[in-house]
C-alpha positions as CSV (number, residue, x, y, z in Angstrom):
1,M,18.8,56.3,111.8
2,R,18.2,59.6,113.6
3,T,16.0,59.6,116.5
4,P,13.9,62.3,118.1
5,L,16.3,62.2,121.1
6,W,19.2,62.9,118.6
7,R,17.4,65.9,117.2
8,K,16.7,67.4,120.8
9,R,20.5,66.9,121.6
10,A,21.6,68.5,118.3
11,A,19.3,71.4,118.8
12,T,20.3,71.8,122.3
13,S,23.9,71.8,121.4
14,A,23.3,74.4,118.7
15,M,21.6,76.7,121.2
16,I,24.4,76.2,123.6
17,C,27.0,77.3,120.8
18,C,25.0,80.3,119.9
19,A,24.6,81.3,123.4
20,L,28.4,81.0,123.9
21,A,29.2,83.0,120.7
22,V,26.9,85.9,121.8
23,S,28.3,86.1,125.3
24,A,31.9,86.1,123.7
25,C,30.9,89.0,121.5
26,N,29.4,90.9,124.4
27,D,32.6,90.3,126.6
28,R,34.7,91.8,123.7
29,R,32.4,94.9,123.7
30,R,32.7,95.6,127.5
31,S,34.6,98.4,128.5
32,S,35.4,100.3,131.8
33,V,36.5,103.3,130.2
34,V,34.4,106.6,129.8
35,L,35.9,109.0,127.5
36,Y,34.4,112.4,127.8
37,D,34.6,114.4,124.4
38,Q,35.1,118.0,125.7
39,Q,35.4,119.5,122.4
40,W,32.0,118.4,121.5
41,S,30.7,120.2,124.6
42,R,33.0,123.3,123.9
43,T,31.4,123.6,120.4
44,A,27.8,123.0,121.8
45,G,28.5,125.5,124.4
46,I,29.4,128.3,121.9
47,A,26.6,127.4,119.8
48,N,24.0,127.3,122.5
49,L,24.8,130.6,124.2
50,K,22.9,133.3,122.3
51,C,24.3,136.8,122.3
52,A,24.1,140.1,120.6
53,P,26.8,140.7,117.8
54,E,28.8,143.0,119.9
55,G,29.1,140.7,122.8
56,R,29.9,137.6,120.9
57,D,33.6,137.5,122.0
58,D,32.8,137.9,125.8
59,C,30.1,135.3,125.3
60,R,32.6,132.8,123.7
61,K,34.9,133.3,126.5
62,E,32.1,132.8,129.0
63,S,31.0,129.5,127.3
64,I,34.5,128.1,127.1
65,S,35.2,128.9,130.8
66,D,31.7,127.3,131.7
67,V,32.6,124.1,129.7
68,V,36.0,123.8,131.5
69,G,34.3,124.3,134.8
70,F,31.8,121.7,133.9
71,S,34.6,119.4,132.9
72,F,36.1,119.7,136.3
73,D,32.9,119.0,138.0
74,L,32.2,116.1,135.9
75,S,35.8,114.7,136.7
76,S,35.2,115.1,140.3
77,A,31.9,113.5,140.2
78,F,33.4,110.5,138.5
79,Q,36.2,110.4,141.3
80,S,33.7,110.6,144.3
81,S,30.7,108.4,143.0
82,P,30.8,105.0,144.5
83,E,29.4,103.6,141.2
84,C,32.5,104.7,139.4
85,K,34.9,102.3,141.4
86,G,37.0,100.6,138.9
87,I,35.9,102.8,136.0
88,Q,38.5,105.0,134.2
89,F,37.4,108.6,133.3
90,V,39.4,110.5,130.7
91,V,38.8,113.9,129.2
92,D,39.6,114.2,125.7
93,T,39.9,117.8,125.0
94,G,40.4,117.2,121.2
95,D,43.2,119.7,121.1
96,A,46.3,119.2,118.9
97,S,48.5,120.1,121.8
98,P,51.8,118.3,122.2
99,T,50.6,116.7,125.4
100,Q,47.6,115.1,123.7
101,Q,49.5,114.2,120.5
102,L,52.2,112.4,122.4
103,S,49.8,110.5,124.6
104,S,49.9,107.0,123.2
105,E,47.8,106.2,125.9
106,L,45.0,108.5,124.8
107,A,45.4,107.0,121.1
108,R,45.0,103.5,122.5
109,L,41.9,104.3,124.5
110,R,40.3,106.2,121.4
111,E,40.7,103.0,119.3
112,A,39.8,100.4,122.0
113,P,36.1,99.8,122.9
114,H,35.0,102.8,125.2
115,W,32.0,104.6,126.4
116,R,32.1,108.0,124.6
117,L,30.2,110.7,126.7
118,R,28.9,113.7,124.6
119,V,27.2,116.6,126.3
120,D,25.2,119.2,124.5
121,Y,26.3,121.7,126.8
122,H,24.3,124.8,127.6
123,P,26.1,127.5,129.5
124,R,24.3,128.7,132.7
125,L,22.1,125.6,133.2
126,T,22.9,122.9,135.8
127,V,21.1,120.1,134.0
128,Q,22.7,119.0,130.6
129,S,21.6,116.9,127.9
130,F,24.0,114.0,127.2
131,R,24.5,110.9,125.0
132,L,26.5,107.8,125.9
133,D,27.7,105.4,123.1
134,L,29.8,102.3,123.2
135,V,32.5,102.9,120.3
136,G,35.8,101.8,119.3
137,G,37.4,98.4,118.7
138,G,35.6,98.2,115.3
139,F,32.1,97.9,116.8
140,K,29.3,100.2,115.8
141,D,26.9,100.9,118.5
142,W,23.7,102.4,117.9
143,S,22.3,102.4,121.4
144,K,22.4,106.2,122.0
145,I,21.7,105.9,125.6
146,G,21.1,109.5,127.1
147,G,19.2,112.0,128.9
148,E,19.3,115.2,130.9
149,S,21.1,115.3,134.2
150,T,23.6,117.1,136.5
151,A,27.3,116.3,136.4
152,M,26.9,114.0,139.4
153,R,24.0,112.0,138.3
154,M,25.6,111.8,134.7
155,A,28.7,110.2,136.1
156,S,26.8,107.7,138.2
157,F,24.8,106.7,135.1
158,A,27.9,106.4,132.9
159,C,29.6,104.2,135.3
160,E,26.5,102.0,135.9
161,M,26.0,101.6,132.1
162,S,29.8,100.8,131.8
163,K,29.6,98.2,134.5
164,R,26.3,96.8,133.1
165,N,27.2,96.7,129.5
166,G,24.5,99.2,128.4
167,V,21.5,97.5,130.0
168,V,19.3,100.1,131.3
169,D,16.6,99.5,134.1
170,Y,15.3,102.9,134.1
171,W,15.3,106.4,132.3
């Protein structure tokens, strides 16, 4: 005969099993890699810089140069930010260059769970709009964490989200 005590134990055991299963899933989703999608920023930068038809080539060159400079600023911010200790920052240029094609490490990073950083780059502005998503490893993440920030603050935020598995206390 089943007693109320037995039911309480069964319910408690079931809750513990569910909690362990959920925590195991969250551990598999964790990542200490932030992959910056430079191709996304370059495309946005070209589209976001409005120029007269006769000056489009110069504008395109300026935009691409600005995006490359921003990438260096972002990379420096990741290296110098105390929040980024233990976080791997990778710039994915999206180019079909031999160095990117031969990089099995980059291919592995793209497939594994990682934080994808996409910046809707606007040339000539210091504050940029960005989005951070946990992708790869067969998971679909719909968090769409983002905001507007400088390269330094963006790096700190991305590292903090990576360490906290996407839990946001502010913004």
